[in-house]
C-alpha positions as CSV (number, residue, x, y, z in Angstrom):
1,X,0.0,-0.1,0.1
2,X,1.6,3.6,-0.8
3,X,1.7,5.9,2.2
4,X,-1.0,8.5,2.0
5,X,-1.4,12.0,2.8
6,X,-2.7,12.8,6.6
7,X,-4.5,15.6,8.3
8,X,-1.7,18.8,8.4
9,X,-1.1,20.1,11.6
10,X,-2.9,23.4,11.1
11,X,-6.0,21.1,9.9
12,X,-5.7,19.4,13.4
13,X,-4.9,22.4,15.7
14,X,-7.5,22.8,18.6
15,X,-8.2,19.2,18.0
16,X,-7.6,17.0,21.2
17,X,-8.8,16.3,24.9
18,X,-9.1,20.2,25.6
19,X,-12.7,20.0,23.8
20,X,-15.6,19.7,25.7
21,X,-16.4,16.0,25.3
22,X,-15.6,12.8,23.3
23,X,-18.3,13.5,21.1
24,X,-17.4,17.1,20.3
25,X,-14.1,15.9,19.5
26,X,-15.4,13.6,17.0
27,X,-17.3,15.8,15.6
28,X,-14.7,18.0,14.7
29,X,-12.5,15.7,13.9
30,X,-15.2,14.5,11.1
31,X,-15.3,17.8,9.6
32,X,-11.8,18.0,9.5
33,X,-11.7,14.6,7.4
34,X,-14.0,15.5,4.4
35,X,-11.5,17.5,2.5
36,X,-9.7,14.2,2.2
37,X,-11.7,12.5,-0.4
38,X,-13.8,9.9,1.4
39,X,-17.5,9.1,0.5
40,X,-19.5,11.4,3.2
41,X,-22.0,8.9,3.6
42,X,-19.8,5.9,4.7
43,X,-17.5,8.7,6.6
44,X,-21.2,9.5,8.3
45,X,-21.6,5.8,9.6
46,X,-17.9,5.1,10.5
47,X,-17.9,8.2,12.8
48,X,-21.6,7.3,14.4
49,X,-19.7,3.6,15.3
50,X,-16.7,5.1,17.4
51,X,-17.3,4.7,21.0
52,X,-14.9,6.1,23.6
53,X,-12.5,3.2,24.7
54,X,-11.8,4.0,28.0
55,X,-9.0,1.6,29.3
56,X,-6.2,2.9,26.7
57,X,-3.8,4.0,29.6
58,X,-1.0,1.9,29.7
59,X,-0.1,-0.2,32.5
60,X,2.2,1.9,34.7
61,X,5.9,0.0,34.7
62,X,7.0,-1.8,37.5
63,X,10.9,-1.0,38.0
64,X,13.2,-3.5,39.4
65,X,14.9,-2.1,42.3
66,X,18.4,-2.6,40.6
67,X,18.2,-1.6,36.9
68,X,19.4,-3.8,34.2
69,X,22.6,-3.6,32.6
70,X,23.7,-5.0,29.0
71,X,25.6,-8.2,30.9
72,X,22.4,-8.8,32.9
73,X,19.8,-7.9,30.4
74,X,21.1,-9.9,26.8
75,X,21.8,-13.1,28.3
76,X,18.6,-13.2,30.2
77,X,16.6,-11.6,27.6
78,X,15.6,-15.1,25.4
79,X,15.3,-18.4,26.8
80,X,16.3,-21.4,25.3
81,X,12.7,-22.3,24.3
82,X,12.9,-19.0,22.4
83,X,15.8,-19.6,20.8
84,X,14.9,-22.8,20.1
85,X,11.4,-21.5,18.6
86,X,13.3,-18.9,16.6
87,X,15.5,-21.7,14.6
88,X,12.6,-24.1,13.9
89,X,10.5,-21.1,12.5
90,X,14.0,-20.0,10.8
91,X,13.8,-23.6,9.1
92,X,9.7,-24.0,8.7
93,X,9.4,-20.6,6.6
94,X,12.5,-20.8,5.0
95,X,11.3,-20.9,1.6
96,X,9.5,-17.6,2.2
97,X,12.4,-16.0,3.9
98,X,14.6,-16.8,0.7
99,X,12.0,-15.1,-1.6
100,X,11.7,-12.2,1.0
101,X,15.7,-11.8,1.2
102,X,15.5,-11.6,-2.7
103,X,13.1,-9.2,-3.3
104,X,14.3,-6.8,-0.3
105,X,17.8,-8.0,0.5
106,X,17.2,-8.7,3.9
107,X,18.5,-11.8,5.6
108,X,16.4,-14.4,7.3
109,X,17.4,-14.3,10.6
110,X,16.8,-10.8,11.0
111,X,13.4,-11.0,10.2
112,X,12.4,-13.7,12.9
113,X,14.8,-12.1,15.0
114,X,12.9,-8.7,14.7
115,X,9.3,-10.9,14.8
116,X,10.5,-12.6,18.0
117,X,11.3,-9.4,19.7
118,X,8.7,-7.7,18.6
119,X,5.6,-9.8,19.5
120,X,7.4,-13.2,20.6
121,X,6.5,-14.8,17.3
122,X,2.7,-14.4,17.9
123,X,0.0,-13.5,15.5
124,X,-3.1,-13.5,17.4
125,X,-4.5,-9.8,18.3
126,X,-7.0,-8.5,20.7
127,X,-10.7,-7.8,19.6
128,X,-10.5,-3.8,20.1
129,X,-12.4,-2.1,17.6
130,X,-9.4,0.0,16.2
131,X,-11.0,2.9,14.7
132,X,-12.7,3.4,18.0
133,X,-9.2,2.8,20.0
134,X,-7.4,5.2,18.1
135,X,-9.8,8.0,18.1
136,X,-9.9,7.9,22.1
137,X,-6.0,7.8,22.0
138,X,-5.9,10.9,20.3
139,X,-8.6,12.4,22.6
140,X,-6.9,11.3,25.8
141,X,-3.2,12.5,24.8
142,X,-3.8,15.4,23.0
143,X,-1.8,13.7,20.0
144,X,-2.7,14.5,16.2
145,X,-5.0,12.4,14.4
146,X,-2.5,10.6,12.1
147,X,-3.6,7.3,13.1
148,X,-7.2,8.1,13.3
149,X,-7.2,8.7,9.6
150,X,-5.1,6.0,9.0
151,X,-7.4,3.4,10.1
152,X,-10.6,5.2,8.1
153,X,-8.0,4.6,5.0
154,X,-7.3,0.7,5.7
155,X,-11.6,0.7,6.4
156,X,-11.7,2.5,3.0
157,X,-9.3,0.5,1.2
158,X,-10.6,-2.9,2.0
159,X,-14.1,-1.9,2.4
160,X,-14.7,-2.4,6.1
161,X,-17.0,-1.0,9.0
162,X,-15.4,0.2,11.9
163,X,-16.4,-3.2,13.9
164,X,-13.9,-5.1,11.4
165,X,-11.0,-3.5,11.8
166,X,-9.3,-5.2,15.1
167,X,-6.1,-4.5,16.9
168,X,-4.7,-3.8,20.3
169,X,-5.5,-1.5,23.1
170,X,-2.5,0.1,22.3
171,X,-3.6,1.1,18.6
172,X,-1.3,-1.2,17.1
173,X,-3.2,-3.4,14.5
174,X,-1.5,-6.9,15.6
175,X,0.9,-8.4,17.7
176,X,3.5,-7.3,14.7
177,X,3.5,-4.1,16.2
178,X,2.7,-1.9,13.0
179,X,0.5,1.0,13.4
180,X,-2.4,1.7,11.5
181,X,-0.3,4.5,9.2
182,X,2.8,2.4,9.7
183,X,0.9,-0.4,7.5
184,X,-0.3,1.9,4.9
185,X,3.3,2.7,4.0
186,X,4.9,-0.4,4.9
187,X,2.5,-3.6,4.6
188,X,3.3,-6.2,2.4
189,X,0.7,-8.8,1.3
190,X,3.6,-11.9,1.5
191,X,1.6,-14.9,0.7
192,X,-0.3,-12.9,-1.9
193,X,-4.3,-13.3,-1.6
194,X,-4.9,-10.0,-2.1
195,X,-5.0,-8.0,1.6
196,X,-2.5,-7.5,4.4
197,X,-3.4,-9.4,7.0
198,X,-1.2,-8.9,10.3
199,X,-3.6,-11.3,12.4
200,X,-3.6,-14.4,10.4
201,X,-0.2,-14.5,8.3
202,X,3.1,-14.8,9.0
203,X,3.9,-14.1,5.0
204,X,2.5,-10.8,5.8
205,X,4.0,-9.6,8.8
206,X,7.7,-11.1,8.0
207,X,7.0,-9.2,4.0
208,X,5.9,-5.9,6.0
209,X,9.0,-6.3,8.0
210,X,11.3,-6.8,5.5
211,X,10.0,-3.9,3.5
212,X,10.2,-1.7,6.7
213,X,13.8,-2.9,7.2
214,X,14.6,-2.0,3.2
215,X,12.8,1.5,3.0
216,X,15.5,2.3,6.4
217,X,18.3,1.4,3.6
218,X,19.1,-1.6,5.1
219,X,22.4,-3.5,3.2
220,X,22.6,-7.1,2.8
221,X,26.4,-6.9,2.2
222,X,26.6,-6.0,5.9
223,X,25.5,-7.7,9.4
224,X,24.4,-5.4,12.1
225,X,27.7,-4.3,14.2
226,X,30.0,-6.3,16.8
227,X,31.1,-6.0,20.7
228,X,34.6,-4.2,20.5
229,X,37.2,-3.4,23.5
230,X,37.8,0.2,23.9
231,X,41.0,1.8,26.0
232,X,40.1,2.5,29.1
233,X,41.0,6.2,29.1
234,X,39.3,6.5,25.9
235,X,38.1,10.0,26.2
236,X,36.4,10.5,22.5
237,X,33.5,10.6,20.9
238,X,31.0,8.1,20.8
239,X,26.9,7.7,20.3
240,X,24.8,7.1,16.8
241,X,25.5,10.6,15.4
242,X,28.9,9.9,15.3
243,X,30.6,7.7,12.2
244,X,34.0,7.2,11.5
245,X,35.7,4.7,9.6
246,X,37.3,1.8,10.9
247,X,41.1,3.1,10.6
248,X,40.0,5.8,12.6
249,X,38.6,3.6,15.2
250,X,41.8,1.5,14.9
251,X,44.1,4.3,15.2
252,X,42.3,5.4,18.8
253,X,42.6,1.8,19.8
254,X,39.1,0.3,19.5
255,X,39.6,-3.4,18.5
256,X,37.5,-6.3,18.2
257,X,36.3,-8.1,21.6
258,X,39.3,-10.3,21.1
259,X,41.9,-7.9,20.6
260,X,42.3,-8.3,17.2
261,X,42.3,-5.6,14.8
262,X,39.1,-4.4,13.2
263,X,37.9,-5.4,9.6
264,X,40.2,-4.1,7.0
265,X,37.4,-2.0,4.8
266,X,37.3,1.5,3.9
267,X,33.3,1.3,2.9
268,X,31.6,1.4,6.3
269,X,30.9,4.2,8.9
270,X,30.5,2.6,12.3
271,X,29.4,4.6,15.2
272,X,30.4,3.6,18.9
273,X,27.8,3.0,21.4
274,X,27.7,2.4,24.8
275,X,24.4,2.3,26.2
276,X,25.5,1.9,29.7
277,X,28.2,4.4,29.6
278,X,31.9,3.7,29.3
279,X,32.1,1.4,32.1
280,X,29.6,-1.0,30.3
281,X,29.7,-3.0,27.1
282,X,31.0,-1.0,23.8
283,X,29.7,-1.7,20.1
284,X,30.5,-0.6,16.4
285,X,27.4,-0.6,14.7
286,X,26.8,-0.1,11.3
287,X,23.8,0.9,8.7
288,X,21.5,-2.2,9.6
289,X,21.4,-1.3,13.2
290,X,20.5,2.1,12.5
291,X,17.9,0.7,10.6
292,X,16.4,-1.3,13.6
293,X,16.5,2.0,15.3
294,X,14.0,3.4,13.1
295,X,11.7,0.8,14.5
296,X,12.2,1.9,18.2
297,X,14.6,4.5,19.5
298,X,16.0,2.2,22.0
299,X,19.6,0.4,21.6
300,X,18.3,-2.3,24.2
301,X,15.9,-3.2,21.9
302,X,18.1,-3.0,18.8
303,X,20.8,-5.0,20.4
304,X,18.1,-7.4,21.4
305,X,17.5,-8.4,17.6
306,X,21.0,-8.2,16.9
307,X,21.6,-10.7,20.0
308,X,18.9,-13.2,19.0
309,X,20.2,-12.9,15.1
310,X,23.5,-14.0,16.0
311,X,22.3,-16.9,18.3
312,X,20.1,-18.5,15.4
313,X,22.7,-17.7,12.5
314,X,22.9,-20.8,10.5
315,X,26.2,-22.7,11.2
316,X,26.8,-21.0,14.5
317,X,28.2,-24.0,16.9
């Protein structure tokens, strides 16, 4: 599906939780959507069925007494059962994954790893009417209406009523983690049945992940990065925004984790990331790692995908 225009910031100004009530908000939002090309009778029907979804507030996160570091987090992130399941899925969907690698240039193990981290390999979604959820989220959180408009576009594209487009309580379409706007832009029909179905189709989920990573600049000639050793007195630049070639990193004392020299190639611009600070683990990361961060700007997330991809790498002993 191609990306579709959404309401502009000027069009959504004043629309949010500051309205007198939810129905007033919906009336204003419906008025703002009229110029976007929807059939007015159809639009009236969809908005008339939207209900206030009052349980959209996220569950409070209870933090551990001692914050996790990568030293403790990564080894405990996946059970052996999850790793075994990931390897089985890599084999079970081998033909599909090979086709996706040929079309999008994404190595199969990374697609399985991303699926595992995002949803623990689950497909089924909660049965919440997505248009009601996205409208309630936009109202309660004073956010823009991009996901509401995207949900409307999905309904129109598939000739559905609002009760037929179901999703999660957080506004995602399914366990795959795609919002309505993401599905419009990146969703792909992996099983070629004429629809993108993240509730029931593994092929559609994996194809959509592959398309997303491809659009973020994934390079099939590279992996994600590597753990490295940094001199104890290193005081130079770090962070994903700073890029330098291997020669530069070598010159300031950065080495492979086993102490050997860094790769001798000039076609890459790695970044040094130290999510737990200078005393924690250090990594040189590449363009594919940056593509993972486009999904979630969290190093623990990107390193979880990277770690699982290494655990299920074909030929790994």
